[in-house]
C-alpha positions as CSV (number, residue, x, y, z in Angstrom):
1,X,62.0,123.4,168.2
2,X,63.3,124.2,171.0
3,X,61.7,126.7,173.6
4,X,63.6,129.3,175.9
5,X,62.7,128.9,179.2
6,X,60.9,132.7,180.0
7,X,58.6,131.6,183.6
8,X,57.2,135.1,185.3
9,X,57.7,133.8,188.7
10,X,59.1,130.6,190.2
11,X,58.5,131.3,194.0
12,X,58.0,128.6,196.1
13,X,54.6,127.9,197.9
14,X,56.6,128.8,201.5
15,X,58.6,131.9,201.4
16,X,60.5,134.5,199.1
17,X,62.7,133.1,196.5
18,X,65.2,135.6,195.5
19,X,67.1,133.6,192.6
20,X,64.6,131.4,190.6
21,X,63.2,134.5,188.8
22,X,65.1,133.7,185.5
23,X,67.5,136.8,186.1
24,X,69.1,136.5,182.9
25,X,66.1,137.9,180.6
26,X,65.1,140.6,183.2
27,X,63.6,143.6,181.5
28,X,65.3,142.5,178.2
29,X,62.8,143.3,175.1
30,X,61.0,140.7,173.0
31,X,63.5,141.5,170.4
32,X,66.4,141.1,172.9
33,X,65.1,137.4,174.2
34,X,64.6,136.4,170.4
35,X,68.3,137.3,170.0
36,X,69.4,135.9,173.1
37,X,67.4,132.4,171.9
38,X,69.7,132.0,168.9
39,X,72.9,131.6,171.4
40,X,71.4,128.3,173.0
41,X,69.7,125.0,172.5
42,X,67.8,123.1,175.0
43,X,69.2,119.9,175.9
44,X,68.1,116.7,177.7
45,X,69.8,114.7,180.6
46,X,69.0,111.4,182.5
47,X,70.0,111.0,186.1
48,X,73.7,111.3,187.2
49,X,74.8,112.4,183.6
50,X,77.5,115.1,183.6
51,X,77.4,118.5,182.2
52,X,80.7,119.3,182.2
53,X,84.1,118.2,183.7
54,X,86.0,119.9,186.0
55,X,89.1,121.9,184.0
56,X,87.3,121.3,181.0
57,X,87.0,124.2,178.8
58,X,84.4,127.0,179.4
59,X,82.6,127.2,176.4
60,X,78.9,127.1,177.5
61,X,76.5,128.6,180.2
62,X,73.5,126.9,181.3
63,X,70.0,127.5,182.7
64,X,68.3,124.5,184.7
65,X,64.8,124.3,183.3
66,X,63.4,121.2,185.2
67,X,65.4,118.3,187.5
68,X,67.8,119.5,190.1
69,X,72.0,119.5,189.5
70,X,74.9,119.2,191.7
71,X,77.9,121.5,191.5
72,X,81.5,119.6,192.9
73,X,85.0,119.6,193.0
74,X,87.2,117.3,193.6
75,X,90.9,117.2,195.0
76,X,93.6,115.2,193.7
77,X,93.4,112.5,196.1
78,X,89.7,112.1,194.4
79,X,88.0,113.7,198.0
80,X,85.0,115.7,197.1
81,X,83.5,119.1,197.9
82,X,79.9,119.9,197.0
83,X,79.6,123.0,196.0
84,X,76.1,123.8,195.5
85,X,72.5,122.2,194.3
86,X,70.8,123.9,191.4
87,X,67.1,124.0,190.8
88,X,65.0,125.6,187.9
89,X,65.8,129.0,187.1
90,X,69.2,128.7,188.2
91,X,72.2,129.0,186.7
92,X,75.8,127.6,186.0
93,X,78.8,128.2,184.0
94,X,78.9,131.9,184.3
95,X,82.6,132.3,185.1
96,X,85.3,135.0,184.2
97,X,88.1,132.1,183.6
98,X,88.6,130.3,180.6
99,X,87.7,126.6,182.2
100,X,85.6,125.6,184.7
101,X,86.8,125.0,188.0
102,X,84.1,122.9,189.4
103,X,82.3,119.7,187.8
104,X,78.4,119.6,187.3
105,X,76.1,116.9,186.9
106,X,72.3,116.1,187.3
107,X,71.2,114.4,190.1
108,X,67.9,113.7,188.4
109,X,66.3,113.8,184.9
110,X,66.6,117.4,183.8
111,X,66.4,119.9,181.0
112,X,68.6,123.1,181.0
113,X,69.1,125.5,178.2
114,X,72.5,125.9,176.9
115,X,74.1,129.0,175.7
116,X,77.2,129.4,173.4
117,X,79.5,131.6,175.9
118,X,81.0,133.6,173.8
119,X,77.9,134.2,171.8
120,X,76.5,135.4,175.0
121,X,79.3,137.4,176.0
122,X,79.4,139.0,172.8
123,X,75.6,139.7,173.1
124,X,76.2,141.2,176.3
125,X,78.9,143.7,175.1
126,X,75.9,145.4,173.1
127,X,73.2,145.1,175.6
128,X,73.6,147.1,178.8
129,X,70.5,145.2,180.5
130,X,71.7,141.9,179.7
131,X,75.3,142.6,181.3
132,X,73.7,144.1,184.5
133,X,71.7,141.0,184.8
134,X,74.9,138.7,183.9
135,X,76.7,140.7,186.7
136,X,73.8,140.4,189.0
137,X,73.9,136.1,188.9
138,X,77.8,136.2,189.3
139,X,76.9,138.6,192.3
140,X,74.5,136.1,193.6
141,X,76.5,133.0,193.5
142,X,79.3,135.3,195.4
143,X,76.7,135.6,197.8
144,X,75.7,131.8,198.2
145,X,79.6,130.8,198.1
146,X,79.7,133.1,201.5
147,X,77.1,132.0,203.2
148,X,78.1,128.6,203.0
149,X,81.9,129.4,203.8
150,X,80.4,130.7,207.4
151,X,78.6,127.6,208.1
152,X,81.1,125.5,207.3
153,X,83.4,127.4,209.4
154,X,81.2,128.8,212.6
155,X,78.1,126.4,212.6
156,X,77.2,122.5,214.0
157,X,76.6,119.8,212.4
158,X,72.8,119.8,213.5
159,X,72.8,123.6,212.2
160,X,74.7,123.3,209.5
161,X,71.9,120.6,208.2
162,X,69.4,123.7,209.0
163,X,70.9,126.0,206.6
164,X,70.5,123.1,204.1
165,X,66.8,122.5,204.9
166,X,66.3,126.3,204.9
167,X,68.3,126.5,201.3
168,X,65.8,124.2,200.1
169,X,62.7,125.4,201.5
170,X,63.3,128.7,199.7
171,X,65.0,128.2,196.5
172,X,62.9,124.7,195.6
173,X,59.8,125.7,193.5
174,X,57.0,124.2,194.7
175,X,59.0,123.3,198.3
176,X,56.7,123.7,201.2
177,X,57.6,122.8,205.0
178,X,55.0,119.9,204.6
179,X,57.3,119.0,201.5
180,X,60.7,119.2,200.6
181,X,61.9,116.4,198.3
182,X,65.2,115.5,198.8
183,X,67.1,114.6,195.7
184,X,70.7,114.3,197.0
185,X,72.1,111.2,198.7
186,X,72.8,111.7,202.5
187,X,76.6,111.0,201.1
188,X,76.0,114.3,199.0
189,X,74.5,116.1,202.0
190,X,77.6,114.9,204.1
191,X,80.0,116.4,200.9
192,X,78.0,119.5,200.8
193,X,78.2,120.4,204.5
194,X,81.8,119.2,205.2
195,X,80.4,116.4,207.4
196,X,81.0,112.9,207.5
197,X,77.9,110.6,206.5
198,X,78.0,109.2,210.4
199,X,77.8,112.6,211.6
200,X,74.9,113.5,209.3
201,X,72.8,110.4,210.4
202,X,73.1,111.4,214.4
203,X,72.5,114.9,213.6
204,X,69.0,113.9,211.9
205,X,68.2,111.9,215.1
206,X,69.1,114.8,217.1
207,X,66.5,117.5,215.1
208,X,63.9,114.6,214.7
209,X,64.8,114.1,218.6
210,X,64.0,117.6,219.1
211,X,60.6,117.6,217.1
212,X,62.0,119.9,214.5
213,X,61.7,117.5,211.4
214,X,60.1,114.2,210.5
215,X,60.6,112.2,207.6
216,X,57.8,110.2,206.3
217,X,60.0,108.5,203.8
218,X,63.7,108.9,203.0
219,X,63.9,111.4,200.5
220,X,60.6,113.3,202.0
221,X,61.4,116.1,204.5
222,X,59.0,117.9,206.6
223,X,60.0,120.9,208.8
224,X,58.0,120.7,211.9
225,X,58.9,123.9,213.5
226,X,60.0,126.6,210.9
227,X,60.9,129.2,213.1
228,X,63.1,127.1,215.1
229,X,64.8,125.6,212.5
230,X,65.6,129.0,210.9
231,X,67.2,130.1,214.1
232,X,69.6,127.6,214.0
233,X,70.2,127.8,210.1
234,X,71.0,132.3,210.6
235,X,74.0,133.4,209.6
């Protein structure tokens, strides 16, 4: 039988993670949690499997239990903008529209808890705390998007990379300056930061030459100077 994901804390070893404490469940009673569980089921995904397509009907809300998820939007000519990367404790699909304005897929083998959207909304109408939790989640999503818009418009390429690295350090469970696992490709990074892959490569080389970061392997990032990287990333 599938189990509802109810971690009490998923803070990384380094820093504070304000977004992965499963806010949908916050301050709900045991009875309310049991009722909420009936709104959804646990699903398993392999790497690079779609969760929902852009403009498809918005029928479900998802809680990431394990793995890494990418949220992306495509233009008519095929160009892609990555909206965000999601990790355990994050949610996707909590929107006010009838259709998903973005697509989502797994970057790695992942487990999610899928809630029926209508059941969840109906349940929230009779549960003030759940309704507040949903509003809090939507507010956090908006805040993240505003941060991303700022760095895309105001930051240099190497500063945008620092923004991503701090973002991963603070939000990936278990991430430390000594070990941040990069589940995304260099092209994914470029499409998230509004850069070309060539610019990403040059900017990574600059940060390495400045002694701020190191790559023991292609997907293993180390931040050697956290204060300096944070300063470059600051919004």
